[in-house]
N, C-alpha and C positions, 0 to 999 in steps of 0.2 A: 504494500500499499504506499510505503514512503517513497519507492521509486516513482511512482505516478505523481507525487507532489513535486519532487525533484525535477522530474521531466518537464512539468508544467511551468515551473520557475525558470528553467533555462529556455523554454519557448517564449515565455512572457519577456524575459531579458533580451532575447534575440530580436523580438519585435521592437522593443524600446530602442535598443542600440542601432538597429537598422533605420530608425526615424519613421517606420510604419505606424507606430503608435506612440502617442505622448505619454510621459509618465503619469499625468493626470488621469487620462483615459484608462491606462493600465490597472490602476488601482481604484477606480471609481466604483467597480462592481464589488468590492470587498465590503463596503458599508452598507450594502442593501439589506433589508429586513430579513430576507430570506436567508442569507448567508450567516447573518447573526444569530437567527433561530437555529440553524443547523449546527452552528458552532456551541451554542449553549446546550443543545441536546447532547452533543458529543461530551461535553464537560460533565453534565449531570450523570450520563450514563456511567462514565468512567468513575465518578464519585461513588455511585451506587456499587459499582464492582469492588472498588478499593476499600470501602467502608465495611464490607461484608453484609450489607443489606439484602443483596439478592440471595444469600444463603439463608437469611433469617425469614424473609417474607415467604419464600417458595414453600417450605415445609409447613410453616405457620397456615398457609391457605389450603394446601392439598392434603395435609394429614387428616382433615375432617371431610374428606370427600364421600358423598353419598353412595350407597349400594356396594361398599367395599371395593370401589375401583381404585386400582394402584396406578399412580402416575409415575413415569419414569423420572430419574433425576434430572435429565435435560428439560423435561417439561416443568418440573418444579422450580427450575431457575429461569427458563426461558420466558414462560407465560408472565410471571409477575414483572420481570424486567421489561418485557414489551409493553405491559399495562402502564407501568410507571413512565416510560418513554412518551407513551400516548398522552398521559396527564400532563407531563412537562410540556410537550409540544403544544397542546390546546392552551395552556396557561401562557406560554411564551407568545404564541401567535395572537391571542386575545389581548395580551398587554401591549403588543406592538401595534395592533390596529386601533386600540382605544386611547393610545398615548397622544395622538395628534389632535 
């Protein structure tokens, strides 16, 4: 994943150095609300992973499953993390749209 970012950085620098793109235009898209929202989602998701919240929420939700259904460990971690990401996305988008 890091190689993609490095490659994009080199391509962007190439356009700026060739004069095809002004520095102002090259970095204008970085301040868009969509990019900021995605960056916030990545930060919050990594925070959920690093703090161990995903290991706590998954078993807490799925150990009380009805009908004796057994969820796999991946589902116990993935579903709550996905739900938390959706909640954060909705909150971030709503705060960006109502801030104006």
